[in-house]
N, C-alpha and C positions, 0 to 999 in steps of 0.2 A: 136314216142316220147319215149325216154329211160325211162324205169321204174326205179324209185329210191325209196329208203327206205322211208316209211311213218310211222308215229307214231299216233296211235289212229285215223286213217282215215284222218289225216291232210296231205296236200301236203308238200313235202320237200321244202327246200329253193331253190334247183335247179329247181324243178317243178314250183315254183313261178316265177323264172327268165325266164324260157322257155315260160310260158303262157303270161307274160308281153311282151316278145319279139314278140310272134305271134300276139298279139293284137295291140301293140304300137311301134313295132320296124320298121326297114327299110323295111322289107318284106311287110309291110302293106301300104307303102307310094306310091301313084300313080306316082310320078316323078321318084323314083328309078325304078319302073317297066318299065317306058318309057326308062330310060337310059340303061337298060340291054336288050332292044329289038332291033331288026334289024333296026327299024325306028329312033333310036337315032341319032341326029345330032352330027357330030364330034365336033363342038364347044361346045355343051352341055356336051359331055363326057370330053373334055378338061377342062371345067370349074369345073366339079365335081372332077376330079383328082387333080387339083390345090387346091381346097377347102379342100379335104381330106389331102393333103400334109400340108396345113396350120394348120389343127387341130391335125392331128396324125403323121405327117411326121418328126417332129423334136424331138431329144432326150431331156429329158429322156423318156417321154411318161407316160401314165397312170399307166401301170403295174409296171414300174421301180419305180415311185414315191410311189406307194402303198407298194411295197416291202421295200423301203428305210424307210418308216415311220412305217411299219408293226406292227400295234397295235394288230393284231392277229398272234402271233408267229407260230401257226400251219399252217398258210396260206403261209408262206415264200417259201417253196419248190415249191408249185403250182404257186405262183406269179413269182418265178424265171423262171420257164418253160415258162410261158406266156410272160414274159419280153424278154427272149431269142428269142422266136418266132417273136416278134415284131421288132427285129433287122433286120430280113429278110424282114418283111413287109415294114418297112421304106425304105429299099434299093429299093424294088420293086416299091413303090410309087414314089420315086425320079427318077427312070429310066422312069417311065410312064410320069411324069411331063416334063422331058426333051424331050421325044419323041413327046409329045402332042403340044409342042411349047408354046408360051406365053399365059397368061390368056386372054380369049376373051374380046375385048373391050365391056364394058357394062355400062350403066348409073348407077350412085351410087356406083362406085368402092370404094370410101373412106369409105362409110358406110358399105360395105361388108367386107372390111379389119378389121374394128372395130368390127364387129359382130364375125368374125372368131377368133380374138384375145380374145374376151370375152368368147367364147366357150372354147378355150384352157385353159383360166384361171379357168373357172368353173370346168373343168375336173381335173385340178391340185388341186383345193379345195377339191373335192371328194376324191382324192387319199390321201390327207393329213388329212382326217377326223380322229378325235380321237374317234369317235363312233365305237365300235367294230362291224364289219360286213358291214359298209357303203362302204368302199373301195373295200371289197370283192365283194359286190353286183354290184358295178360299173364295175369292171374288168370282172366279170362273164357275165354281160349283153353285154360288149364290145366283148367278145369272141363269145357269142351267135349271136350277131348282125353282127359280121364280116363275118359270113358265107354268108350272103346276100351281104354285101359290096364287098366281094371277087368276086362275080359274075360280079359286075360292073368293078372291076379292071381287071379281066381276059378278059372281053369284050373290055375294052379300050386297053388292050395289043394286042389283035387281030386287032383292028382297026388301031393302031399306029405302028404296026410292031415290037412289043416287045415280046420276047418269054416268055410265062407264066411260073411261077415257083411255085412249090408246097408250101403250107403253112406248118409251122412246129409246130403248136399248140399241146398241150397235147391232148390225145384222149378224145373223148366225155365222155367215161366212167370215166376217171380220173378226168375231170373237174366236172362231176356230183357228183362223190363221195366226192371230196374236198369241193364243195360248200354246199352239204348236211350236211357234218360234221361241217363246219364253221358256218352254220346257224341253228344249232340244237336246240338252246334255243329260246323261244318266242322273247326275246329282240334282239338277233342277227338276227333272221329271219326278224323282222321288219326293222332292219338296212340294211340287204341285199336287201329287197324289195325297201327301200328308195333309196339306191345307184343305183340299177338297173333302177328305174323310172327316176332318174335324168340323167343318162347316155342316156337313150332312148329319153328323152325330148331334149337333146342337138342334137342328131342325127335327130330327127324330124324337129327341127328348121333349121338344115343344109339343109335338103331336101326342106323345105319350101323356104329357101333363094335361093337355086339354081333354084327352079321352077319359082320364081319371076324374077330372073335374065334372065332365058330363055325367059320368056314372054316379058321382057323389050327389049331384043335384037330383038325379032320377031315382036314387036308392031309397 
């Protein structure tokens, strides 16, 4: 873990985001672990790619929304760099979805589509929050959690014959420094924590949904 500046022995805002990600992020979910393993069924990988496309694959996306509403002006440069990186990520997801074929037939498809739309709306609400630090925390958690999600995308790329492409996110040091600065006060750190928790909750719900869909197909 990258060491970041601390004040009075207190963890920085980036430390908070990192610890939340380790405990509650995608890396801790058993279904994601299955999906990145050689034992993953192709239909389960396809389902995951299509779900990620539904939540994160359409513009403008969380980072662009957060930059547009930018209630923390000091965050704008970092948000722009993250938003630019997600242009490439959206293109990658779209290529994977095309290569994976149609969404696997699964009971409860209408309910799934409604849940994915609700998740996307929840992320839009986070991005547009007027609480200083909330959108910052959500984007920080997305960047941190995307490291694990990228393992899934690259695994799907190998399975479906798509050439993996490198991610273009800001360096970890740059993100750590930016989030630490943006969450430097007690109020903004609490907001960063809240935004991160909400983003990670949406991702956990996504993996829970995909796990249930896999069980329904195999039941």
